[in-house]
C-alpha positions as CSV (number, residue, x, y, z in Angstrom):
1,M,-15.4,-13.0,14.5
2,P,-16.3,-9.3,13.9
3,D,-17.7,-8.3,10.5
4,F,-15.3,-7.2,7.8
5,D,-15.9,-3.4,8.2
6,S,-15.4,-3.6,11.9
7,L,-12.2,-5.6,11.5
8,L,-10.9,-3.2,8.8
9,F,-11.5,-0.2,11.2
10,A,-9.9,-2.1,14.1
11,H,-6.7,-2.8,12.2
12,A,-6.6,0.8,10.8
13,S,-7.0,2.2,14.3
14,R,-4.3,-0.1,15.7
15,V,-1.9,0.9,12.9
16,G,-2.7,4.6,13.5
17,E,-2.1,4.3,17.2
18,T,1.2,2.6,16.5
19,L,2.3,5.2,14.1
20,E,1.4,8.0,16.5
21,A,3.6,6.4,19.2
22,L,6.5,5.9,16.7
23,L,6.3,9.5,15.6
24,G,6.9,10.8,19.0
25,E,9.7,13.3,19.8
26,R,12.5,10.8,20.1
27,S,13.3,7.8,17.9
28,S,13.8,4.3,19.3
29,G,15.2,5.6,22.6
30,A,18.0,7.5,20.9
31,E,18.9,10.8,22.5
32,V,18.5,12.8,19.3
33,M,16.5,15.9,18.4
34,R,14.1,15.5,15.5
35,P,13.1,18.9,14.0
36,P,9.5,19.6,15.1
37,R,8.3,20.9,11.7
38,L,9.6,17.8,10.0
39,M,7.9,15.6,12.5
40,E,4.7,17.6,12.1
41,A,4.8,17.2,8.3
42,M,5.5,13.4,8.7
43,R,2.6,13.0,11.1
44,Y,0.3,15.0,8.7
45,S,1.3,12.7,5.8
46,V,0.8,9.4,7.6
47,L,-2.0,10.1,10.2
48,S,-4.5,11.7,7.8
49,G,-6.8,8.7,7.6
50,G,-7.0,6.1,4.9
51,K,-8.2,2.6,4.9
52,R,-4.8,1.1,5.6
53,I,-5.4,-1.7,3.1
54,R,-1.7,-2.7,2.8
55,P,-1.3,-3.1,6.6
56,F,-4.6,-5.1,6.6
57,F,-3.2,-7.5,4.0
58,L,0.0,-8.0,6.1
59,M,-1.7,-8.5,9.4
60,E,-4.3,-10.9,8.1
61,C,-1.8,-13.0,6.2
62,A,0.3,-13.2,9.4
63,R,-2.8,-14.2,11.3
64,L,-3.1,-17.3,9.1
65,F,-0.1,-18.6,11.0
66,D,-1.4,-17.4,14.4
67,V,0.6,-14.2,14.6
68,D,-1.2,-11.9,17.0
69,P,-2.1,-8.5,15.3
70,A,-0.4,-6.8,18.3
71,V,2.8,-8.4,17.0
72,S,2.4,-7.9,13.3
73,V,1.2,-4.2,13.7
74,R,4.8,-2.8,13.7
75,A,5.6,-4.4,10.3
76,A,2.3,-3.1,9.1
77,A,3.0,0.4,10.3
78,A,6.4,0.3,8.6
79,L,4.7,-0.7,5.3
80,E,2.2,2.2,5.7
81,C,5.2,4.6,6.1
82,I,6.5,3.5,2.8
83,H,3.1,3.8,1.2
84,C,2.5,7.2,2.6
85,Y,5.9,8.4,1.6
86,S,5.1,7.4,-2.0
87,L,1.9,9.4,-1.9
88,V,3.6,12.5,-0.7
89,H,6.2,12.3,-3.5
90,D,3.6,11.3,-6.1
91,D,1.6,14.4,-5.3
92,L,4.6,16.8,-5.8
93,P,4.5,19.3,-8.7
94,A,7.3,17.4,-10.5
95,M,5.2,14.2,-10.4
96,D,1.4,14.2,-10.5
97,D,1.0,17.8,-9.2
98,D,-2.0,17.0,-7.0
99,D,-3.4,19.4,-4.3
100,L,-5.9,17.1,-2.6
101,R,-5.4,13.7,-0.9
102,R,-7.9,11.9,1.3
103,G,-10.0,15.1,1.2
104,K,-7.2,17.3,2.6
105,P,-4.5,19.5,1.1
106,T,-1.5,17.4,0.0
107,T,1.6,17.7,2.1
108,H,3.4,20.1,-0.2
109,V,0.4,22.4,-0.2
110,A,-0.1,22.2,3.6
111,Y,3.6,22.8,4.2
112,D,5.9,23.5,1.2
113,E,7.6,21.5,-1.5
114,A,10.9,21.1,0.3
115,M,9.3,20.0,3.5
116,A,7.1,17.5,1.6
117,I,10.2,15.9,0.0
118,L,11.9,15.7,3.4
119,A,8.8,14.3,5.1
120,G,8.6,11.6,2.5
121,D,12.3,10.8,2.9
122,G,11.8,10.7,6.7
123,L,8.9,8.2,6.4
124,L,10.8,5.9,4.0
125,T,13.8,5.7,6.2
126,M,11.7,5.4,9.4
127,A,10.1,2.3,7.9
128,F,13.5,0.5,7.9
129,D,14.2,1.7,11.4
130,I,10.9,0.1,12.6
131,I,11.5,-3.2,10.7
132,A,15.1,-3.5,11.9
133,H,14.2,-3.1,15.6
134,P,14.0,-6.2,17.8
135,D,10.5,-5.2,18.9
136,T,9.2,-6.0,15.4
137,H,10.4,-9.7,15.7
138,P,12.8,-11.4,18.1
139,D,14.5,-13.3,15.3
140,A,17.1,-11.2,13.5
141,E,16.9,-13.5,10.4
142,V,13.2,-12.7,10.1
143,R,13.9,-9.0,10.4
144,S,16.6,-9.2,7.8
145,R,14.3,-11.0,5.4
146,L,11.7,-8.3,5.9
147,V,14.3,-5.5,5.3
148,G,15.3,-7.1,2.0
149,L,11.7,-7.6,0.9
150,F,10.7,-4.1,1.7
151,A,13.7,-2.7,-0.1
152,Q,13.1,-4.8,-3.2
153,N,9.4,-3.9,-3.5
154,A,9.9,-0.2,-2.7
155,G,12.9,0.4,-4.9
156,A,13.9,0.6,-8.6
157,G,12.5,-2.9,-9.3
158,G,9.2,-2.1,-7.6
159,M,7.3,1.0,-6.6
160,V,9.9,3.6,-7.6
161,G,10.6,1.9,-11.0
162,G,6.8,1.8,-11.5
163,Q,6.6,5.5,-11.0
164,V,9.3,6.0,-13.6
165,L,7.3,3.9,-16.1
166,D,4.1,5.9,-15.1
167,I,5.8,9.2,-15.9
168,A,7.1,7.9,-19.2
169,A,3.6,6.7,-20.1
170,E,2.1,10.2,-20.3
171,S,0.7,10.8,-23.8
172,K,2.0,7.4,-25.0
173,A,0.0,4.5,-26.1
174,L,0.9,1.4,-24.0
175,T,0.2,-2.2,-24.9
176,E,-1.6,-4.4,-22.4
177,P,1.6,-6.1,-21.2
178,E,3.3,-2.7,-20.7
179,I,0.3,-1.5,-18.6
180,L,0.4,-4.7,-16.5
181,Q,4.1,-4.3,-15.9
182,L,3.7,-0.7,-14.8
183,Q,0.9,-1.5,-12.5
184,A,2.6,-4.6,-11.0
185,M,5.5,-2.4,-10.0
186,K,3.8,0.9,-9.0
187,T,0.8,-0.5,-7.1
188,G,1.1,-4.3,-7.0
189,A,4.5,-4.4,-5.4
190,L,3.5,-3.2,-2.0
191,I,0.4,-5.4,-1.9
192,R,2.5,-8.5,-2.8
193,C,5.0,-7.3,-0.2
194,A,2.3,-7.1,2.4
195,C,1.2,-10.6,1.8
196,E,4.7,-12.1,1.7
197,S,5.6,-10.2,4.8
198,G,2.8,-11.7,6.7
199,A,4.0,-15.2,5.7
200,I,7.6,-14.3,6.8
201,L,6.4,-13.1,10.2
202,G,4.4,-16.3,10.5
203,E,7.4,-18.4,9.5
204,A,5.3,-20.0,6.9
205,S,6.6,-22.9,4.7
206,P,7.9,-22.0,1.2
207,E,4.8,-23.5,-0.3
208,E,2.5,-21.3,1.9
209,Q,4.6,-18.3,1.1
210,A,4.3,-18.9,-2.6
211,I,0.5,-19.1,-2.3
212,L,0.3,-15.8,-0.5
213,L,2.7,-14.2,-3.0
214,E,0.4,-15.3,-5.9
215,Y,-2.7,-14.1,-4.0
216,G,-1.0,-10.7,-3.4
217,H,-0.1,-10.5,-7.1
218,L,-3.7,-11.1,-8.2
219,A,-5.2,-8.9,-5.5
220,G,-2.8,-6.1,-6.4
221,Q,-3.9,-6.3,-10.1
222,A,-7.6,-6.2,-9.0
223,F,-6.9,-3.3,-6.7
224,Q,-5.3,-1.2,-9.4
225,L,-8.0,-2.1,-12.0
226,A,-10.7,-1.0,-9.5
227,D,-8.8,2.2,-9.0
228,D,-8.7,2.9,-12.7
229,I,-12.5,2.2,-12.9
230,L,-13.2,4.6,-10.1
231,D,-11.0,7.3,-11.7
232,V,-13.5,7.2,-14.6
233,T,-16.8,6.6,-12.8
234,S,-16.4,8.4,-9.5
235,D,-16.0,12.0,-8.4
236,Q,-13.6,14.1,-6.4
237,Q,-15.9,14.4,-3.4
238,T,-16.3,10.6,-3.1
239,M,-12.7,9.8,-3.8
240,G,-11.1,12.6,-1.7
241,K,-8.8,13.4,-4.6
242,K,-9.0,14.5,-8.2
243,T,-10.6,12.0,-10.7
244,A,-10.2,11.6,-14.4
245,K,-6.5,12.3,-14.0
246,D,-5.3,9.5,-16.2
247,A,-7.4,10.6,-19.1
248,I,-6.3,14.2,-18.7
249,A,-2.6,13.2,-18.6
250,G,-3.1,10.9,-21.6
251,K,-2.0,7.8,-19.5
252,G,-2.8,4.4,-20.8
253,T,-4.8,2.2,-18.5
254,L,-6.6,-1.1,-18.9
255,V,-9.9,0.9,-18.8
256,S,-8.8,3.1,-21.7
257,L,-7.6,0.0,-23.6
258,L,-10.3,-2.5,-22.9
259,G,-13.3,-0.3,-22.1
260,L,-15.3,0.0,-18.9
261,D,-17.5,-3.2,-19.2
262,A,-14.5,-5.4,-20.2
263,S,-12.5,-3.9,-17.3
264,R,-15.2,-4.7,-14.8
265,K,-15.3,-8.2,-16.1
266,R,-11.5,-8.5,-15.8
267,A,-11.6,-7.2,-12.2
268,R,-14.2,-9.9,-11.3
269,E,-12.1,-12.6,-13.0
270,L,-9.0,-11.5,-11.0
271,L,-11.0,-11.5,-7.8
272,E,-12.1,-15.1,-8.4
273,Q,-8.5,-16.2,-9.3
274,A,-7.3,-14.5,-6.1
275,I,-9.9,-16.3,-4.0
276,A,-9.1,-19.7,-5.7
277,T,-5.4,-19.4,-4.7
278,L,-6.5,-19.4,-1.0
279,E,-8.2,-22.8,-1.2
280,P,-5.4,-24.7,0.6
281,F,-6.0,-22.5,3.7
282,G,-9.7,-23.3,3.9
283,Q,-11.9,-21.4,6.3
284,R,-8.9,-19.7,7.9
285,A,-8.6,-17.5,4.8
286,S,-12.2,-16.1,5.0
287,V,-11.0,-12.6,5.9
288,L,-8.5,-12.6,3.0
289,I,-11.4,-13.5,0.7
290,D,-13.4,-10.6,2.2
291,V,-10.6,-8.1,1.6
292,A,-10.1,-9.2,-1.9
293,R,-13.8,-8.6,-2.6
294,F,-13.5,-5.2,-0.9
295,T,-10.6,-4.2,-3.2
296,V,-12.9,-4.7,-6.2
297,E,-16.2,-3.5,-4.8
298,R,-15.1,-0.4,-2.9
299,K,-16.5,3.0,-3.8
300,N,-13.4,5.1,-3.0
């Protein structure tokens, strides 16, 4: 078994190669023309690096049930399309108004605002094109379950709804339950979706799926708390994006509510809880333990 960093890089590379192939000139064999500038903006938005953490969660949860990463990578690539679409739209002037992402100009800066909106729209819809295709899984019922799961977690009850709550939270004091609800929707939803998708691809039992859903919930909370801590303690060069944004916008976070030391303690507690949920899988879950640790201990 390769070390964690090598495995993370290998999965990210495999997802990147899959996305490059999917973002070719023609879609799924259909004889249609896709505007070159739109495709260029979509490629810019999704192929600009990143750790591909959500795809990693999906592929490793699937591997618990002996699903080959060469098979799970299409679903992982679809999930990354949704994640990257959300980043493109979050960066827009009407949202967070950011000009830097992963150390590069954001899509609306590199192209223009209209093209960024359309590139995000293109990535979101492309995700469902990928998931619905028979190459993703031979069983139509499995594909149908994945389509429903992606829609639920990306939509009004998940990531989009979380962004609405995030905008409403500017210059407003939030309670801890309100912050946790916002974060569970905006960030946690796609991480839970990744873990549950892996279980669906692996045709796991309902009990196994429930375990991975709880693991994803806790790992998602830990991931967002680590992000909030880094927003306070890191810098733009390390993060590849602006820092201290929440404080400037007056947004309530657990760090602003609990303080830095208590937030670090909470992140460690969430990590231990996430690891504990995986006990029924034994040694098979060692990589999922490693990625949970990584979410809390990462530097960017």
